[in-house]
VEXDREN-2710 file (C-alpha; in Angstrom, 1 decimal):
% VEXDREN-2710
k/r/px/py/pz
1/MET/-67.4/49.9/-28.3
2/PHE/-70.6/51.7/-29.1
3/ASN/-72.5/52.6/-25.8
4/PHE/-75.9/54.0/-25.4
5/ASP/-78.8/54.1/-23.0
6/PRO/-81.6/51.9/-23.8
7/ILE/-84.7/53.6/-24.4
8/PRO/-88.1/51.4/-23.4
9/GLU/-89.3/49.4/-26.8
10/GLU/-92.8/51.2/-26.4
11/GLU/-90.9/54.7/-26.8
12/LEU/-88.9/53.8/-29.8
13/GLY/-90.3/55.6/-32.6
14/THR/-92.0/58.3/-31.0
15/SER/-89.4/61.0/-30.2
16/SER/-90.4/64.6/-30.7
17/TRP/-88.2/65.2/-33.4
18/GLN/-90.1/63.0/-35.7
19/ASN/-92.9/65.5/-35.4
20/ILE/-90.8/68.3/-36.7
21/GLN/-92.6/69.8/-39.9
22/GLU/-91.3/72.1/-42.7
23/GLY/-90.5/75.4/-41.6
24/ILE/-88.3/77.6/-39.6
25/VAL/-86.1/75.8/-36.6
26/SER/-84.0/77.2/-34.3
27/PHE/-80.6/75.1/-33.8
28/LYS/-77.6/74.9/-31.2
29/ILE/-74.4/73.0/-32.5
30/SER/-73.8/70.3/-30.0
31/ASP/-70.7/68.4/-31.8
32/VAL/-68.5/68.8/-34.9
33/THR/-66.5/65.7/-36.2
34/CYS/-64.0/65.9/-38.8
35/ASP/-62.8/63.2/-40.9
36/GLU/-59.2/64.2/-42.4
37/HIS/-59.1/60.9/-44.4
38/SER/-62.2/61.8/-46.3
39/GLY/-61.8/65.9/-46.3
40/SER/-65.5/65.5/-44.6
41/MET/-67.1/67.3/-41.6
42/LYS/-70.4/66.2/-39.7
43/ILE/-72.2/68.5/-37.3
44/THR/-74.7/67.4/-35.0
45/TYR/-77.2/70.2/-33.8
46/ASN/-80.3/70.4/-31.1
47/ILE/-83.0/71.6/-32.7
48/ARG/-86.4/73.0/-31.8
49/ASP/-88.9/74.2/-33.9
50/GLU/-91.9/76.7/-33.5
51/LYS/-94.5/74.3/-32.1
52/GLY/-91.8/73.2/-29.4
53/ASN/-90.5/69.7/-31.0
54/SER/-87.1/69.0/-30.4
55/GLY/-84.2/66.5/-31.0
56/ARG/-81.1/66.0/-32.5
57/TRP/-80.1/66.4/-35.9
58/TYR/-77.1/66.4/-37.8
59/ASP/-75.6/67.5/-41.6
60/ASN/-72.5/66.6/-43.6
61/PHE/-70.4/68.7/-45.5
62/SER/-67.4/68.7/-47.8
63/SER/-64.9/70.6/-49.8
64/ASN/-67.9/69.9/-52.6
65/THR/-70.6/71.5/-50.5
66/GLN/-68.9/74.9/-49.9
67/TRP/-72.8/76.7/-50.9
68/LYS/-73.5/75.0/-47.8
69/ILE/-70.5/75.7/-45.6
70/ILE/-71.0/79.6/-46.1
71/GLN/-74.7/79.4/-46.1
72/LEU/-74.2/77.9/-42.3
73/LEU/-71.1/80.0/-41.1
74/LYS/-73.3/83.2/-41.9
75/SER/-76.4/81.4/-40.2
76/ILE/-74.0/81.2/-36.8
77/GLY/-72.9/84.7/-37.5
78/ARG/-69.2/83.5/-38.5
79/GLY/-69.3/84.2/-42.1
80/ASN/-65.8/85.6/-42.3
81/TRP/-64.7/82.2/-41.4
82/TYR/-65.0/81.0/-44.8
83/LYS/-62.3/83.0/-46.4
84/LEU/-59.9/81.0/-43.9
85/GLY/-60.6/77.9/-46.0
86/LYS/-60.6/76.0/-42.9
87/ILE/-62.8/75.5/-39.8
88/ASP/-61.8/74.9/-36.0
89/PRO/-64.5/72.6/-34.9
90/THR/-64.1/73.1/-31.4
91/ASN/-64.8/76.9/-31.8
92/MET/-68.3/76.0/-33.5
93/VAL/-69.7/73.8/-30.6
94/GLY/-72.4/76.2/-28.8
95/LEU/-72.9/78.5/-31.6
96/SER/-76.8/78.7/-32.7
97/GLY/-78.7/80.0/-35.7
98/GLN/-81.8/79.0/-37.5
99/CYS/-82.5/77.0/-40.8
100/GLU/-85.2/76.0/-43.0
101/MET/-86.7/72.3/-42.9
102/LYS/-87.7/71.2/-46.4
103/MET/-89.9/67.7/-47.0
104/LYS/-87.4/65.7/-49.5
105/GLU/-87.9/62.6/-51.2
106/TYR/-85.8/59.8/-51.4
107/LYS/-86.2/56.3/-53.2
108/GLY/-90.1/56.6/-52.6
109/LYS/-89.7/58.0/-48.8
110/SER/-90.5/61.4/-47.7
111/SER/-88.6/63.1/-44.7
112/VAL/-87.7/66.6/-43.3
113/GLN/-84.2/67.6/-43.8
114/ILE/-82.2/70.9/-43.9
115/GLY/-83.3/72.6/-47.2
116/ARG/-81.2/75.8/-46.2
117/TYR/-79.5/78.0/-43.5
118/ILE/-80.5/81.3/-42.6
119/GLU/-78.1/84.1/-42.5
120/LYS/-77.9/85.4/-38.8
121/GLU/-79.0/89.0/-39.8
122/VAL/-82.2/87.4/-40.9
123/SER/-82.6/84.9/-38.1
124/GLU/-82.4/87.8/-35.5
125/SER/-85.7/89.4/-36.7
126/ALA/-87.5/86.2/-36.4
127/ASN/-90.0/85.7/-33.7
128/GLN/-87.8/83.8/-31.0
129/ALA/-84.0/84.9/-30.4
130/VAL/-81.9/81.6/-30.5
131/ASP/-79.3/82.9/-28.3
132/ASP/-82.4/83.3/-25.6
133/TRP/-82.7/79.4/-25.5
134/ASP/-82.8/77.6/-22.3
135/MET/-81.5/73.9/-23.2
136/SER/-82.3/72.6/-19.9
137/ASP/-85.7/71.4/-20.9
138/ILE/-84.0/69.3/-23.9
139/PRO/-83.9/65.7/-22.8
140/PHE/-80.4/64.9/-24.2
END
């Protein structure tokens, strides 16, 4: 069964994540699901941009996206996990990093998506330290 908390219809389509623009955003991993049958992993993030817009985002990974896997692992300060060739999803929840959002076009529609993950050493020198987040103000 699929359960959800209904949002008033007048608020649908007005979430702050829709205001996220191109640029650097901070993220914290909130959920990781693995599908061993298809060999894929889906990671859900709480994200916040420089203007304070926040929301949930997700990204998918597979053995065909190893370039993206190593970028993510370096972004969350766990680049050494890549050499193991396996990731325990329970160890990822709560880890944080930064990524760059890029405008991409698909079938004539533009949307902001994760362009690349930023290595932890680089992201620590950014304006706001990701580990100093107070997640209590994000409404999810």
